[in-house]
C-alpha positions in Angstrom: -1.3 17.8 5.5 -1.6 19.6 2.3 -1.4 17.9 -1.1 1.8 19.7 -1.8 3.5 18.3 1.3 2.2 14.8 0.6 3.5 15.1 -2.9 6.8 16.5 -1.7 7.3 13.6 0.7 6.3 11.1 -1.9 8.7 12.6 -4.4 11.5 12.6 -1.9 10.9 9.0 -0.8 10.7 7.9 -4.5 14.0 9.6 -5.4 15.8 8.2 -2.4 14.6 4.6 -3.1 15.4 5.1 -6.8 18.9 6.4 -6.0 19.5 3.4 -3.7 18.4 1.1 -6.6 15.6 -0.5 -4.4 12.5 1.2 -5.7 10.6 -2.0 -6.5 11.2 -3.5 -3.0 10.7 -0.2 -1.2 7.5 0.5 -3.0 6.0 -2.9 -2.2 7.1 -2.8 1.4 5.8 0.7 1.9 2.5 -0.3 0.3 2.0 -3.2 2.7 2.9 -1.1 5.6 0.5 1.7 4.6 -2.4 -0.9 4.4 -1.4 -2.3 7.8 -1.5 1.3 9.3 -4.9 1.8 7.8 -6.3 -1.3 9.4 -4.6 -1.0 12.9 -5.7 1.8 15.1 -3.2 0.8 17.8 -0.2 0.9 15.4 -1.3 4.1 13.7 -1.8 5.8 17.2 1.7 4.6 18.4 3.4 6.0 15.3 1.5 9.3 15.3 1.1 10.2 19.1 3.1 13.4 19.6 3.3 12.5 23.4 5.5 9.5 22.5 9.1 10.7 22.1 10.4 10.5 18.5 13.1 8.1 19.5 10.5 5.7 20.8 8.3 6.0 17.7 11.4 5.3 15.6 12.1 2.3 17.8 8.6 1.0 17.0 9.4 1.3 13.3 12.6 -0.6 13.8 10.9 -3.3 15.9 8.1 -3.6 13.3 10.2 -3.6 10.1 13.7 -4.5 11.2 14.8 -7.7 9.4 11.6 -7.8 7.4 12.1 -4.9 5.1 15.1 -3.3 3.3 17.2 -0.8 5.3 16.0 1.9 2.9 12.3 1.2 3.8 13.1 1.3 7.5 15.0 4.6 7.2 12.3 6.2 5.0 9.5 5.3 7.4 11.6 6.5 10.4 12.1 9.8 8.5 8.4 10.3 7.9 7.5 9.3 11.5 10.2 11.5 13.0 9.0 14.4 10.9 5.6 14.1 12.6 3.9 12.9 9.4 3.1 9.3 10.4 -0.6 10.0 10.1 -0.1 10.9 6.4 2.1 7.9 5.6 -0.7 6.0 3.7 -1.4 9.0 1.5 2.4 9.6 1.0 2.9 5.9 0.1 -0.1 5.9 -2.3 1.4 8.9 -4.2 4.8 7.1 -4.2 3.2 4.0 -5.7 1.5 6.2 -8.4 4.8 7.9 -9.1 6.7 4.6 -9.4 4.0 3.0 -11.6 4.0 6.0 -13.9 7.8 5.8 -14.2 7.3 2.2 -15.4 4.3 3.2 -17.6 2.0 1.1 -15.5 -1.4 1.6 -13.9 -1.8 0.7 -10.2 -4.2 -2.2 -9.7 -5.1 -2.6 -6.1 -6.6 -6.1 -5.4 -8.3 -7.1 -2.2 -8.4 -10.8 -1.5 -9.4 -12.8 1.5 -6.3 -14.9 1.2 -2.7 -14.4 0.1 -2.3 -15.0 -3.6 0.5 -17.2 -5.0 3.0 -15.7 -7.4 1.3 -17.7 -10.2 -2.1 -16.4 -9.3 -0.7 -12.8 -9.2 0.8 -13.2 -12.6 -2.4 -14.6 -14.1 -4.5 -11.9 -12.3 -2.2 -9.1 -13.6 -2.6 -10.5 -17.2 -6.4 -10.7 -16.8 -6.6 -7.2 -15.5 -4.4 -5.9 -18.3 -6.7 -7.7 -20.8 -9.9 -6.3 -19.1 -8.7 -2.7 -18.8 -6.4 -2.4 -21.8 -3.6 -1.1 -19.5 -0.5 -2.8 -18.2 -0.8 -3.0 -14.4 1.4 -2.8 -11.3 -0.4 -5.3 -9.1 -0.7 -4.5 -5.4 -2.5 -7.2 -3.4 -4.1 -6.5 0.0 -5.2 -9.4 2.2 -8.6 -8.4 3.4 -10.6 -11.1 5.3 -13.8 -9.0 4.9 -13.9 -9.9 1.2 -14.7 -13.5 2.3 -13.7 -15.0 -1.0 -13.0 -13.9 -4.6 -11.4 -10.5 -5.2 -12.1 -6.8 -5.6 -9.8 -5.1 -8.1 -9.5 -1.3 -8.6 -7.6 -0.1 -11.6 -7.9 3.7 -11.8 -11.6 4.5 -11.7 -12.6 1.0 -12.7 -13.7 -1.4 -9.9 -14.2 -5.1 -10.7 -15.9 -6.8 -7.8 -16.0 -10.5 -7.8 -16.2 -11.0 -4.1 -18.4 -13.4 -2.3 -19.3 -10.6 0.2 -20.9 -8.6 -2.6 -22.7 -11.6 -3.9 -24.1 -12.3 -0.4 -25.1 -8.7 0.0 -26.9 -8.9 -3.4 -28.7 -12.0 -2.3 -29.7 -10.4 1.0 -31.0 -7.4 -1.0 -33.2 -9.6 -3.2 -34.6 -11.4 -0.1 
């Protein structure tokens, strides 16, 4: 899909969530869903297969998110999937997150960690990233077992890689 369409969908989703007063929750839920879609071929195929009737794809969204996400999130994802843009959902969500962060004058900080971080760890990490980059951040944590331990943080064009996986790869390279 063209950048203009992705931007248009992101703007529409942002405006709807903002009008509903649920932008923070919707942004977080959509971000987590987008990362799940990126890591699950089966789910991505189920939501994007044109051979599956739209009603069934919307049912998959309801089964997946119903009771776990706000009604606004479920409706927005259903709208994108019904519009045949499920494949573009991660790109649309990334633009929405950028838009929401800019509205709050924050920079998106995507952090990959092998384990879920506690609220206290997230607060301390956000402060450390703000200190390291000089920018206030909107922290988005992705649980990624391939990291093995530590974290990989991306703030704009800056990547801070403190993962065990990278350290092991460096040791392998030296051997």
